[in-house]
DRENVO-159085 format. One record per residue: x, y, z of N, C-alpha, C in turn; residue in three letters. Coordinates in steps of 0.001 Angstrom, whole numbers, plus 500000, padded with zeros to 6 digits. Each point is the difference from the previous one (the first is absolute). Example, Ala and Ser with C-alpha at 12.3 -4.5 7.8 and 13.67 -1.06 7.14 Angstrom:
! residues 2
513190494310507800499110501190500000500900501200500000ALA 499650501050499280500820501190500060499230501090500730SER 
! end
This chain:
! residues 328
486215520518504889501227499522500464499818498701500873VAL 500799499033499466499853498684500826500727500000501279ALA 499580498967500889500739499842501215499594501011501033GLY 500715500141501102499632500849501105501234500734500472SER 499796500885500879501064500805500514500850499103500928GLN 499429498969500528500910499046500847500733499185499103GLU 499724499688498886500721499211499163500979500917499160ALA 501166500323500569500743501039499421500526499705498595GLU 500226498784499708500463499691498709499071500120498916SER 498663500278500323499005500236498906499534501402500093LEU 500548500801500571499623501422499971499926500664498794GLU 501079499580499257500159500648498567499625499119499011ASN 498861499169500136499602499023499090498585500515499492THR 499753499857498589498766500148499507499445498797499319LYS 498709499735500229499389498873499279499267500620498776LYS 500280499315498824499394500496498754499467498789499223ILE 499146500369499100499374498966499248499960500598498421PHE 500400499162499055499826500397498581499839498748499178ARG 499484500178498789499841498913499104501341499681499337MET 500167498546499976501199499552499304499608498892499141VAL 500131500193498562499384498947499171498745499652500290ASN 499044500907500301498538499807500081499595499411501361LYS 501074499815500993499519499631501271500446500952500988ASN 499186500291501126500418500909500954501214499468500856MET 500926500710500065501270499675500922500089500857501138ASN 500329499429501202500281500882501080501458499970500341GLY 500517501110500490501379500041500426500264501036501145MET 501016499821500648500301500954501131501448500759499471PHE 499946501272500137501152500798499599500634500641501246ILE 501227499439500384500673500572501182501072500808499643SER 500101501286500560501166500994499723500099501004500930SER 501193500392500337500273501099500763500412501203499151THR 500370499611498751500508501043498955499680499474498721ASN 498966500485499291499644499547498743501000500266498815GLU 501070500855500296501117500048499047500906498786500123ASN 500002499166500931500751498940500082499761498889498868ASN 501086499116499719499689498916499087498779499311500243PRO 499372499434498998498769499340500218500330498438499944VAL 499269499214500796500189498560500153498683499307499903LEU 499918499074499061498811499074500052500305498784500691LEU 499103499681501005500266498752500875498886499029499640PHE 500502498765499624499088498904499677499980498976501121ILE 498929499670500617499913499146501103500092498482499692SER 500127499308501108500164498569499936498682499333500285GLY 499976498698500292498785499319500329499819498638499191GLY 499673500057498802499455501233499266498737500543500618PRO 499456501171499760498880500510500620500067500484501405GLY 501232500435500488500088500406501423500822501359499914VAL 499153501111499933500687501353500024500621500198501311PRO 501112500995499937500821499943501209500087501443500623GLU 499246500973499526500130501392500534499473500080501442VAL 499059499065500446499531499874501408501080499721500945TRP 501125499370499602501061499809500954500538501185500518LEU 500103501041499227500554501349500335499153500588501154ASN 498762499658500134499218500405501042499933498993501233GLU 499763498773499800499942499121500972501295499764500756ALA 501111500121499323501286499773500663500927501313499941TYR 499332501135500152500655501235500039501104500209501066ALA 499758499211501016500922500224501224501045498848499836LYS 499589498667499683501063498966499853500784500059498756GLU 499379500438498913500695500029498780499766501415499184TYR 500534501040500693499744501278499186500584499968498673PRO 499093500439499018500497500012498548500056501488499559ASN 501209500340499617500337501327499688500136500180498503GLU 499514498966499151500100500121498570499362501269499396LEU 498929500487500546499321501121499473500816501304500231SER 501138500031500765500887501150500173500869500191498853LYS 500235498985499252500837499837498826499462499747498603TYR 498744499576500041499383499638498817498449500468500139PHE 499324500448498964498576499981499841499499498589499747THR 499511499298500952499771498515499674498474499802499789VAL 499828499299498856498660499510499612499882498519500412CYS 499202499864501092499699498584500400498836499435499284TRP 500150499495498845499003499616499055499167498762500434TRP 498789500099500177499136498809500189499523499506498694ASP 500713499014499390499683499701498518498795499202499802TYR 499564499772498770498827499371499608499631498851500992LEU 498811500189500610499373498871500814500485500050501536GLY 500930500869500392500419499867501382499656501259500737GLU 499735499897501283499822501249500810499059500860499544GLY 500344501303499784499140501027499426499438499769498618LEU 500728499057499272499626499781498712499334498704499834SER 499434499441500980499079498830500015498654500272499455TYR 499557499235499203498575500039499442499453498542499735ASP 498835499724500696499436498696499783499924499498498541SER 499880500991499155499766499660498512501279499519499426LYS 501034500201500751501350499651499191500277498389499952ILE 500145499423499048500234498572500011501465499604500024LYS 500368498891500695501414499676500201500819499956498687PRO 499220499471498977500766499836498688500333501395499336GLN 499300501024500375500256501325499511501375500476500483GLU 500371499502501174501253500565500726501248499305499481ILE 500627500440498956501002499371499210501314500757500276THR 501166499523499682501172500729500020499970501190498923LEU 499510499678498935499951500983498831499184501168500481GLU 498807499748500668499074501009500407500649500799501034ARG 500621499490500930500672500813501163501094500771499424LEU 500699499421499075501197500853499436499425501220499213ALA 498978499857499317499315501111499288499474500999500978SER 499360499410501100499435500902501083501216500831500565ASP 501141499337500329501100500701500604500545501167499096ALA 500060499557498598500373501159499121499043501196500158HIS 498718499820500082499000500996500130500246500798501240GLU 500183499301501090500290500648501422501375500820499769VAL 500895499439499389501384500663499938499722501308499159ALA 499226499876498894499659501319499117499360500986500898GLU 498952499641500722499399500916500999500997500732500934TYR 500852499150500631500898500594500961501041500858499243LEU 500387499681498952500994500841499203499402501332499678LYS 498729499986499525499323501126499639499621500873501214THR 499594499432500987499608500695501203501139500703500769THR 501155499283500035501190500608500699501081500434499089TYR 499637500073498751500929500690499062501299499187499938LYS 500045498759499830501244499088499888500167499507498834LYS 501259499879499427500231499197498817499792498567500236GLN 500533499412501041499866498543500426499776500023501480LYS 499573498837500521499814499831501372500796498649500334ILE 499995499706501314500765498839500555498892498931500287TYR 500440498775499978499091498818500128500661499148501210LEU 498939499618500961500350499029501086498838499024500059MET 500533498674500236498906498964500169500496499197501193ALA 499056499205500578500223499214501133499365498678499789HIS 500759498834500304499476498661500142499360499643498526SER 498692499504500106499468499571498694499815501181498995SER 499934501137500523500003501263499159501241500090499164GLY 501103499277500346501274500056499242499806499241498788THR 499015499130499804499876499321498668499523501108498936ASN 499191500967500455499569501039499047501178500991499992LEU 500484500326501096501145500844499906501157499643499131GLY 500376498754500142501081499440499202499641500063498549PHE 498813499739499565499388500067498625500181501377499523TYR 499601501041500876500009501379499572501518500245499675LEU 500903499661500836501410500246499849500600499472498690ALA 499362498876499514500246499458498644499453500609498945GLN 498893500750500054499251500441498888499664501556499971THR 500339500694501089499593501359500020501151500983500409ASN 500724500449498964501043500922500329499494501410499897LYS 498746500373499475499663501279499858499390500600501254ASN 499480499173500913499354500588501266500991499995501101ASP 500802499141499986500823499811501377501466500051499719PHE 500609500711501202501409500300499969500648498736500372TYR 499512499133501081500597498818500357498853499306500992CYS 500350498774500325499041499013500620500737499532501333TYR 499320500281501239500486499528501229499150498769500310PHE 500604498842500076499292498672500285500229499630501475ALA 498934500006500738500118499583501392499273498668500182MET 500858498987500492499443498645500131499603499556498593GLY 501060500028498998499590499610498680499556498583499958GLN 498905499765499240499500498638499867500954499295498887ASP 499659498703499910500891499255499065499104498784499399HIS 500529499078499242499245499036499428499839498589500719ASN 500977499745500719500058498710500597499357499927501294ASP 498634499723500177499346499915501183500406498993500895GLN 500390498766499554500235498779500771501367500477500733ASN 500970500541499414501194500442500603499850500965501067ARG 498982500802499912499440500918501113500043499214501377ARG 499346498972499860499879499229501260501283499319500380TYR 500794499491499074501213499331500331500963501015500554GLU 500160501117499490500931501080500452499572500373501370GLU 498698500188500154499437500487501343500212498896501070GLY 499834498828499468500126498797501032501452500002500669TYR 500994500070499272501400499907500446500377501195500960TYR 499500501265499391500276501057500827499358500042501431PHE 498617499613499932499246500038501275500299498887500928MET 500462498906499391500470498881500799501215500359500868LYS 500904500779499371501134500545500760499646500960501140LYS 498974500834499558499541501031500966499322499304501339GLU 499169499107499663499222499328501122501043499133500800PHE 500931499393499428501106499183500840500779500822500832GLU 500353501350499366500832500902500825499266500544501150GLU 498642500141499779499245500517501055499467498883501077LYS 500169498779499601499531498926500743498590499806499946GLY 499303500438498804498479499992499900499675498710499456ASP 499895498995500745499636498638499412498572499949499641LYS 499150500737500531498598499903499641499840500631498687LYS 500516501050499506499880500493498748500654499181498951SER 501174499323500311500669499245499104499255498776499733LEU 499167499401501027499285498781499822498808500376498982GLU 499325501203500178498970500492499288500492499971498406LYS 501176500571499761500454500096498715500428498690499418MET 500466499008500863500477498729499460498665499106499640ASN 498936500453500392498735499334499681499482500356498468LYS 500491501072499581499568500491498768500851499496498751LEU 501366499579500442500825499707498847500752498664500463VAL 500676499392498911500782498876500339501322500052499288THR 501092499911500652501331499939499357500581498518499982VAL 500085499392498726500290498685499883501663499788500342LEU 500413498780500166501489499755500318500826500584498811GLU 499468499936498789501020500562499022499864501522499936ASP 499316500635500793499862501482500073498826500531499120GLY 499169499056499486498943500641499234498862500527500899THR 499653501143499572499017500825500796498660499746499437PHE 499006499701500946498658499666499610498976500739500845LYS 499046500604499303498900500573500704498879499023500247ILE 499619499744501127499118498994500283498489500170499328ASN 499491501176500180498677500125499419500077501403499326LYS 500454500075498793500250501223499223498753500903499865PRO 498821499281499906498768500807499812499501500615501278GLU 500655499657501146499405500565501251501160500821500748LYS 501159500049499533501102500499500763500006501502500262ILE 499291500783499144500125501460500052499831500604501305GLY 498756499720500524499707500634501345500860499501501148LYS 500258498688500030500746499462501025501568500542499889ASP 500523500192498873501382500586499661500031501474500607TRP 498864500671499709500016501400500467500127499988501602GLU 499302499156500611500173499799501404501481499873500418GLU 500689499104499242501407499703500345500886501218499771ILE 499656500711498963500746501312499651499916500919501135LEU 498765500269500591499611500762500923500844499634501338LEU 499960498656500245500742499534501202501568500292499967LEU 500580500026498770501296500132499891500398501477499782ALA 498995500922499886500357501258499748500442500334498532GLY 499406499236499152500420500051498572498923500374499035CYS 498802500564500689498882500271499198499935501552499626ALA 498962500664500153499802501363499593501105500863500593THR 500065499930501336501149500651500655500486498970501048THR 501303500327500565500431499180501074499139499850501113ARG 499408501091500472499268500042501075498468499467499985GLN 499479500000498815498604499559499845499973498455500262MET 499103499528500960499943498641500280498488499446499720LYS 499137500856499484498657499564499785499339500720498866SER 499655499320498942499211500772498949498734500539500427ASP 499330499331500886498672500522500500500142501245500774TYR 500947500055500981500116501091500938500831501076499391LYS 500952499631499148500997501162499625499613500477498576ASP 499279499111499292499557500527498670498497500344500008ILE 499129499007500162498605500133499687499502501109501052PHE 500114499702501330499461500926501095500489501356499795LYS 501266500165499679500571501344499879499479500693498692LYS 499836499306498919499399500540498874498511500439500221GLN 499334499218500638498596500127500170499778501222501110MET 500956500477500620499996501159500852500529501295499514SER 500580499866498763500605501251499413498965500969499577CYS 500254501232499844499161501193499661500213500381498634LYS 501043499649499344500174500396498650499116499413498926CYS 499329498866500451498855499413499311498723500092500807TYR 498905500221499334498736500016500639499601498603500394THR 498996499771500719499626498643500469499722499100498707PHE 499294500506499089499566499412498828501218499763499243GLY 501029500808499907501198499797499214500818498855500597GLU 499992500008501357500731498731500692499468498785499678ARG 498673499825499918499177498858499529500612499687498632ILE 499903500907499062500409499807498656501450499611499819ASN 500854500496500924501381499670500008500079498426500001PHE 499370499263500848500122498599500203499226499219498864TRP 498933500710499463499333499423498802500967499973498830LYS 500798501208499892500911500190498967501178498958500064GLY 500412499650501301501016498949500090499556498775499470LYS 498735499533500244499400498784499653499896499970498426SER 499531501301499430499917500003498510501329499896499327LEU 500990500699500514501421499812499262500525498620500232LEU 499750499421501074500374498483500147499520499200498958GLY 498938500253499388499448499207498892500293500433498610LYS 500749501253499931500233500610498749500983499309499045SER 499961500488498736501020499474499102501421500644500299GLU 500032501148500569501272500481500396500671499212501133TYR 499212499297500822500497499258501055500937498891499576ARG 499686499622498635500689498852499445501358500268499381LYS 500183501347499790501131500482499203501371499905500831TYR 500983499341499280501363500087500564500892500704499175ARG 501046500698500290500887500794499230500718499189499010ILE 500514500522498992500899499366499018501375500787500012ASN 500952499455500860501136500682500154500992500107498821PRO 499685499265498911500884499962498850499794501307499119SER 498971500723500269499626501228499210500795501057500699VAL 500885500798499265500647501077500663499238501073500567PRO 500271500660500981499315501128500549500497501279499163CYS 499185501031499850500296501133499291500325501202500811VAL 499793499889501324500325501011500967500738499426501111ILE 500818500698500746500736499537501133499193499264501080PRO 500453499012500491499345499209500981500768499961501438VAL 499290500183501072500673500029501267499220499086501060HIS 500624498947500379499422499075500962500225500364501342PHE 498871500059500841499955500290501454499505498806500860LEU 500900499264500544499626498729500562500365499921501531SER 499040499396500748500283499698501355500666498685500243GLY 501086500092500900500764498711500267499123498922500509TYR 498894500334500690499094498985500618498751499808499154TYR 500087500438498791498757499844499060500110498669499444ASP 499079499152500521499752498619499340498524499811499457TYR 499214501200500040498864500057499129500374500001498485THR 500876500811499649500601499892498707501472499997500338THR 500577498741500092501348499760500606501109500904499356PRO 500754500701500880501065500822499536501027499177499147ILE 500105498805500341500986499035499258499545499959498526THR 498742499873499675499452499916498658500053501282499370LEU 499848501068500721500029501363499464501401500174499551SER 500979499615500707501400500235499613500339499144498716LYS 499485498763499936500176499197498761499343500708498817GLU 498813500564500146499298500604498892500840501303499576LEU 500518500664501013500738501329499752501234499604499136TYR 500748498900500196501034499552499331499755499841498459GLN 498786499561499802499702499634498510499433501146499184THR 499551501012500617499183501009499176500931500947499387ILE 499595500664498785500598500978499391499286501256500168GLU 500725501081500322499514501283500078500926501160499801ALA 499682501121499685500829501088499717500908500191501191PRO 499485499962501085500696499961501339499185499205500991GLU 500769499386500947499348499233501019500850500037501312LYS 499192499771501048500737499913501409499046499245500897SER 500650499495500990499341499066500978500311500540501391PHE 498959500271500739500161500496501454499426498942500952TYR 500823499636501000499521499057501038499745500861501287THR 498811499618500656499819500909501176500007498848501118PHE 500919500111500990500241498827500855499047499890501125HIS 499308500917500330498996499952501055498559499984499478ASN 499792499512498797498673499967499381499584498614499531SER 498821499857499902499377498827499352499501500445498551ALA 498592499963499894499471500194498674499719501519499657HIS 500123500869501031499663501376499707500967501090500424SER 501175500023499464501100500866500529499597501547499903PRO 499023500310499074499700501381499862499330500456501398LEU 499484499146500706499441500409501400500966499548501011TRP 500615498850499971500889499529500971501186500759500226GLU 500639500415498906501233500753499997499891501287499030GLU 499038500804500366499524501131499057501110500893499597ASN 500770500370500834500994501019499693501110499432499042LYS 500372498713500283500931499400499138499477499789498565LEU 498800499562499939499426499821498713499903501284499165VAL 499486501047500588499941501209499327501405500608499617ILE 500888499787500947501430500416499650500506499138498686GLU 499696498784499945500364499165498926499290500518498605ALA 498684500280500225499196500477498760500500501322499445MET 500367500886500852500438501271499699501316500104499260LEU 500789498901500081501210499902499076499662499964498547LYS 498811499699499805499611499728498534498905500858499505HIS 499882501134500755499013501085499572500707501178499346VAL 499639500392498916500540501105499296499660501244500515ARG 
! end
């Protein structure tokens, strides 16, 4: 059993390993009742598994998802428990991960005697999640997209700029506004320009944190609130924590990292968007635009007004309430 008695959210969590398409995959199964519907969770990053948040933030963001679902927190090929130094970045493709997801879904359906399971993905994991929603109607009842990614990366910065500019101005935060204005230029005709596109990523993350528009509204430092917290969690061994960050580096170079969704392909299962009002990691404005264009047997869009990029943790009860509306 992973976790500790102190980390209440992980008391009912098992760490397991099994071969998936000839590579060892690790996963955490969280459940208070294994008769509940089964949910496969695909993390973001890419290469940043998220089960540890349930331990590290058990008090700040208690996550009760395992009371209503048997949740498989899958560390997919190359990340976290599934990291292996022998894996090459070019091996980690969309097609490979989609095939792996099918294998994991088959395992879960067989183990828990389910005809189908539910699918949830977060952030960059939604590229795979959305693709599965377009191609796999046999394994999944529906797809829950939290912080759905999109194609237009330049507009990510433009949408974020105007939202955060207003936030900083209303708070009188001139220092943060000045930092942001050094990264972009708005010309007299309204043209938005990124000053150094090749270097903006890390600096923009700092602006998102300052504005409360990053992983959560409360997180202000990736080092203190992500790295240090993850390196202290007990659900991973020390070696697995090291591999966690090696996996993030590996996935950052992968073929999957380059993939962007094709919204013109209809989805074959229902799709439900779960977006935070303050999410400008994957801007809610762009998620809404994408939502309007997609075809699906059923679709819905939920906005969580006190959340940034992670409403499952920030407004857990409301997210679960929304999800249960679509559970058979």
